[in-house]
C-alpha positions in Angstrom: -23.9 -3.4 -10.0 -20.0 -3.2 -10.1 -18.1 -0.6 -11.7 -15.1 -0.3 -13.0 -13.5 2.4 -12.7 -10.0 1.7 -13.3 -10.3 -0.3 -16.1 -6.6 -1.0 -17.9 -5.6 -1.4 -14.1 -8.1 -3.8 -13.8 -7.3 -5.8 -16.9 -4.1 -6.8 -15.5 -1.3 -3.7 -15.5 -2.3 -3.0 -11.8 0.0 -6.1 -11.1 2.9 -4.7 -13.1 3.4 -1.7 -10.3 5.7 -2.7 -7.2 3.7 -2.5 -3.5 4.8 0.8 -3.6 3.7 2.4 -6.7 0.3 1.1 -5.7 0.3 2.2 -2.3 1.5 5.6 -3.5 -1.7 5.0 -6.2 -3.6 4.4 -3.6 -2.6 7.2 -1.6 -3.5 9.5 -4.3 -7.0 8.5 -4.7 -7.6 9.2 0.0 -5.7 13.1 -0.8 -8.6 13.2 -3.4 -10.8 12.0 -0.9 -9.7 14.3 2.1 -9.5 17.4 -0.1 -13.4 16.5 -1.4 -14.8 15.6 2.5 -17.3 18.2 3.2 -17.3 19.7 -0.1 -19.2 17.9 -2.9 -20.4 15.1 -1.6 -20.8 13.1 -5.2 -17.2 13.5 -6.1 -15.9 12.1 -2.4 -18.3 9.4 -3.0 -16.7 8.6 -6.0 -12.8 9.0 -4.8 -14.6 6.8 -1.7 -15.1 4.6 -4.7 -11.9 4.7 -7.1 -9.7 3.9 -3.6 -11.5 0.8 -2.7 -10.9 -0.5 -5.9 -7.8 0.5 -5.8 -7.2 -1.4 -2.5 -9.5 -4.3 -3.6 -6.5 -5.0 -6.5 -3.8 -4.8 -4.3 -5.4 -6.8 -1.6 -6.5 -9.4 -4.7 -2.3 -9.1 -6.1 -1.2 -12.5 -5.0 2.9 -11.3 -4.6 1.2 -8.9 -1.2 0.5 -12.2 0.6 2.8 -11.6 3.4 1.2 -8.0 3.3 -1.9 -8.7 3.6 -2.7 -8.0 7.1 -1.2 -4.2 7.1 -3.5 -3.5 3.5 -6.5 -4.7 4.9 -6.3 -2.3 7.8 -5.3 0.2 6.1 -8.4 0.0 4.3 -10.4 -1.0 7.8 -9.0 2.7 8.6 -9.9 4.3 5.5 -13.7 2.6 5.5 -13.8 4.1 9.1 -12.2 7.6 8.2 -14.8 7.8 5.4 -17.7 7.0 7.5 -16.0 9.4 10.9 -15.5 6.7 13.2 -13.3 7.6 16.3 -13.0 4.6 17.1 -9.6 4.5 15.6 -9.3 8.5 16.0 -7.2 8.0 12.2 -8.7 10.8 10.5 -8.4 10.9 6.1 -5.7 13.4 6.6 -3.4 11.1 8.4 -3.9 7.8 6.5 -3.3 10.5 3.2 0.4 11.8 5.0 1.0 7.8 5.6 0.5 6.9 2.1 2.5 10.1 1.1 5.5 8.2 1.8 4.9 5.6 -0.6 4.1 7.7 -3.3 7.6 9.5 -2.6 9.4 5.7 -2.0 7.5 4.7 -5.6 9.1 8.0 -7.5 12.2 7.2 -6.1 12.5 3.9 -7.4 11.7 5.0 -10.9 13.9 7.5 -11.1 
């Protein structure tokens, strides 16, 4: 069963966001995952699922065809960090910092 966490976004609203805004929103979920890691397992899993849903909606957005490799790699790094893989030596904290710049850029564009 496939649960949709971001129902309004999945209905098409996500595709109205800029790439900076989409990545900034992904970053919000990544930040939640980082905060919940090792604390509340149930909420941690839900946050991971929400982040993956946003990654997947971004990857499905045809406007970003030229950016799919970078977005897919960020998703891969996120999954590796969640699973505790040492293959990339990237932590959730690292990814939180990476995505934070997109959130700032998106806010600046809205101002």
